[in-house]
C-alpha positions as CSV (number, residue, x, y, z in Angstrom):
1,M,97.0,88.4,80.1
2,A,97.3,89.7,83.6
3,D,95.8,93.0,82.4
4,E,92.5,91.5,81.3
5,E,89.5,91.9,83.5
6,Y,86.9,89.2,84.0
7,E,83.4,89.5,85.4
8,V,81.0,86.7,86.2
9,I,77.4,87.4,85.1
10,P,74.3,85.2,84.8
11,T,73.7,83.9,81.3
12,S,69.8,83.8,81.3
13,P,69.4,87.6,80.6
14,I,71.9,87.3,77.8
15,R,70.0,84.3,76.3
16,R,66.8,86.2,76.5
17,L,68.3,89.2,74.7
18,E,69.7,86.8,72.0
19,K,66.2,85.3,71.5
20,R,64.6,88.7,71.4
21,L,67.1,89.9,68.8
22,E,66.5,86.8,66.7
23,R,62.7,87.4,66.8
24,M,63.3,91.0,65.8
25,E,65.5,90.0,62.9
26,D,62.9,87.4,61.7
27,T,60.0,89.9,61.8
28,S,61.9,92.9,60.6
29,S,60.6,95.3,58.0
30,T,63.0,93.8,55.5
31,S,60.7,90.8,55.0
32,Q,57.7,93.0,54.7
33,V,59.5,95.2,52.2
34,Q,60.4,92.0,50.3
35,K,56.8,90.8,50.2
36,L,55.7,94.3,49.0
37,M,58.3,94.2,46.3
38,E,57.2,90.8,45.2
39,Q,53.6,92.0,45.0
40,V,54.6,95.1,43.0
41,I,56.6,92.9,40.6
42,E,53.6,90.6,40.2
43,L,51.4,93.6,39.5
44,I,53.8,94.9,36.9
45,K,53.9,91.4,35.2
46,S,50.1,91.3,35.3
47,N,49.9,94.8,33.8
48,Q,52.3,93.8,31.1
49,R,50.2,90.8,30.2
50,I,47.1,92.9,30.0
51,I,48.9,95.5,27.7
52,D,50.2,92.7,25.5
53,D,46.7,91.2,25.2
54,V,45.2,94.6,24.3
55,V,47.9,95.3,21.7
56,K,47.4,91.8,20.2
57,A,43.6,92.2,20.1
58,N,44.0,95.7,18.6
59,A,46.3,94.3,15.9
60,E,43.9,91.5,15.1
61,L,41.0,93.9,14.9
62,R,43.0,96.2,12.6
63,D,43.8,93.2,10.3
64,E,40.1,92.2,10.1
65,L,39.0,95.8,9.5
66,S,41.7,96.3,6.8
67,R,40.1,93.4,4.8
68,I,36.7,95.0,4.8
69,P,37.4,97.8,2.2
70,G,38.6,95.3,-0.3
71,K,35.5,93.2,0.1
72,I,33.3,96.2,-0.1
73,D,35.1,97.3,-3.3
74,K,34.5,93.9,-4.8
75,L,30.8,94.0,-3.7
76,V,30.4,97.5,-5.3
77,G,32.0,96.2,-8.5
78,T,29.7,93.2,-8.6
79,M,26.7,95.5,-8.0
80,N,27.8,97.8,-10.8
81,E,28.1,94.8,-13.1
82,F,24.7,93.7,-12.1
83,M,23.3,97.1,-12.7
84,E,24.8,97.1,-16.2
85,I,23.2,93.7,-16.9
86,L,19.8,95.0,-15.7
87,K,20.1,98.2,-17.8
88,A,21.0,96.1,-20.8
89,S,18.2,93.7,-20.3
90,A,15.8,96.6,-19.7
91,E,16.9,98.3,-23.0
92,E,16.5,95.0,-24.8
93,E,13.0,94.5,-23.4
94,T,11.9,98.0,-24.4
95,S,13.4,97.8,-27.9
96,G,12.0,94.3,-28.4
97,G,8.5,95.6,-27.8
98,G,8.0,93.7,-24.6
99,A,5.5,94.7,-21.9
100,I,8.2,95.8,-19.5
101,G,9.1,99.4,-19.9
102,P,11.6,101.7,-18.2
103,E,9.0,102.7,-15.7
104,V,8.8,99.2,-14.3
105,M,12.6,98.8,-14.0
106,K,13.2,102.3,-12.6
107,P,12.3,101.4,-8.9
108,L,14.6,98.4,-9.0
109,A,17.4,100.4,-10.5
110,D,16.9,103.2,-7.9
111,K,17.0,100.7,-5.1
112,L,20.2,99.1,-6.4
113,T,21.8,102.6,-6.8
114,E,20.8,103.3,-3.2
115,M,22.5,100.1,-2.1
116,V,25.7,101.1,-3.9
117,D,25.6,104.5,-2.2
118,Q,25.1,102.8,1.2
119,N,28.0,100.5,0.6
120,K,30.2,103.5,-0.3
121,K,29.1,105.2,3.0
122,S,29.9,102.0,4.9
123,L,33.3,101.9,3.3
124,E,34.0,105.5,4.4
125,G,32.9,104.7,7.9
126,N,35.2,101.7,8.0
127,Q,38.1,103.7,6.8
128,S,37.5,106.3,9.5
129,M,37.3,103.5,12.0
130,L,40.7,102.3,10.8
131,V,42.1,105.8,11.4
132,A,40.6,105.8,14.9
133,L,42.1,102.4,15.6
134,D,45.5,103.5,14.4
135,T,45.3,106.4,16.8
136,I,44.4,104.1,19.7
137,D,47.2,101.8,18.7
138,K,49.7,104.6,18.8
139,R,48.4,105.8,22.2
140,L,48.6,102.3,23.6
141,K,52.1,101.9,22.4
142,R,53.0,105.3,23.9
143,L,51.4,104.2,27.2
144,Y,53.2,100.9,27.1
145,L,56.5,102.6,26.5
146,G,55.7,105.0,29.4
147,F,55.0,102.1,31.8
148,A,58.1,100.2,30.6
149,S,60.4,103.1,31.1
150,M,58.8,103.9,34.5
151,Y,59.4,100.4,35.8
152,R,63.0,100.2,34.5
153,R,64.1,103.0,36.7
């Protein structure tokens, strides 16, 4: 103990240095980095919710659109049955000697045939829309997987 040296110094400069060090630790870049990380995480979560909502809406839209072809097929079948009934009644009227001839029924039959053709075109358009939606769905999933893998690193 005799070898130890002692020095008497005022404590106020040391106290000021301690307080300054505490302030620096409190306002260090670590807290700013922490805040930035929290904001980035919140942004990632928000982005994830948006992607989930888009995927869900896309799936619901695909479900609705997938029901359309069946309904159109049913409508076309009903229209074909109606056309057959009209043709049969027109033939019965003409063979029965009635005043309505094939010339009178022809415009109606032509319009109904035109409606059936339009329904077929609509069906084709809906099917092409389903293909486009499937492509969008695949791209969204690929984008989602890209984001997910990017944030996992």
